[in-house]
C-alpha positions as CSV (number, residue, x, y, z in Angstrom):
1,I,-0.1,0.0,0.1
2,S,2.7,2.4,0.8
3,G,4.7,1.4,-2.4
4,G,7.9,2.0,-0.2
5,A,10.5,0.2,1.6
6,V,8.8,-1.8,4.4
7,M,12.1,-2.5,6.1
8,P,15.6,-1.8,4.6
9,G,16.1,-4.5,2.1
10,I,12.5,-5.6,2.1
11,H,10.1,-4.1,-0.4
12,V,6.3,-4.4,-0.8
13,G,6.9,-5.7,-4.3
14,K,8.9,-8.5,-3.0
15,L,6.3,-9.2,0.0
16,K,3.6,-9.3,-2.8
17,K,5.6,-12.2,-4.4
18,I,5.9,-14.4,-1.5
19,L,3.4,-17.2,-1.7
20,V,1.7,-18.4,1.6
21,W,0.3,-22.1,1.9
22,A,-3.1,-22.1,3.5
23,P,-4.8,-25.5,4.1
24,P,-8.1,-26.5,2.4
25,I,-11.1,-25.1,3.9
26,A,-12.3,-28.5,4.5
27,L,-9.4,-29.1,6.5
28,Q,-9.4,-25.8,8.4
29,Q,-13.2,-27.0,9.4
30,E,-12.0,-30.1,10.7
31,F,-9.4,-28.8,12.8
32,T,-12.1,-26.1,14.3
33,Y,-14.4,-29.1,14.8
34,R,-11.6,-31.1,16.5
35,C,-10.6,-27.8,18.7
36,R,-14.1,-27.3,19.8
37,A,-14.4,-31.1,20.8
38,I,-11.3,-31.0,22.9
39,D,-12.5,-27.9,24.6
40,R,-15.7,-29.5,25.3
41,L,-14.2,-32.6,26.8
42,R,-11.7,-30.1,28.9
43,A,-14.8,-28.5,30.4
44,S,-16.6,-31.7,31.1
45,L,-13.5,-33.2,32.8
46,S,-13.1,-29.7,34.8
47,S,-16.4,-29.9,36.1
48,S,-16.3,-33.7,36.9
49,L,-12.9,-32.7,38.7
50,A,-14.7,-30.3,40.6
51,V,-17.4,-32.9,41.9
52,V,-14.8,-35.5,42.8
53,D,-12.9,-32.8,45.1
54,E,-16.2,-31.9,46.7
55,L,-17.0,-35.7,47.3
56,F,-13.5,-36.5,48.6
57,V,-13.8,-33.2,51.1
58,A,-17.2,-34.5,52.3
59,I,-15.6,-38.1,52.7
60,Q,-12.8,-36.7,54.8
61,H,-14.9,-34.7,56.9
62,H,-17.2,-37.7,57.7
63,V,-14.1,-40.3,58.4
64,F,-12.5,-37.6,60.3
65,S,-15.1,-36.1,62.5
66,D,-16.9,-39.4,63.3
67,Q,-13.8,-41.2,64.6
68,F,-12.7,-38.3,67.1
């Protein structure tokens, strides 16, 4: 856009000639699908871990308060 040098030795004309590989849209969509699935699993596991932690605390409380 500027028509001048971007950095010393690198000009806009040279940058316009660079080819950048991009995966096909179907592959990008598959990647997005898998990332979202992983995010859902992570959230589910995090929620399950919170429940397990709560149960563990409850069991500890029950065990140690009834013995003494």
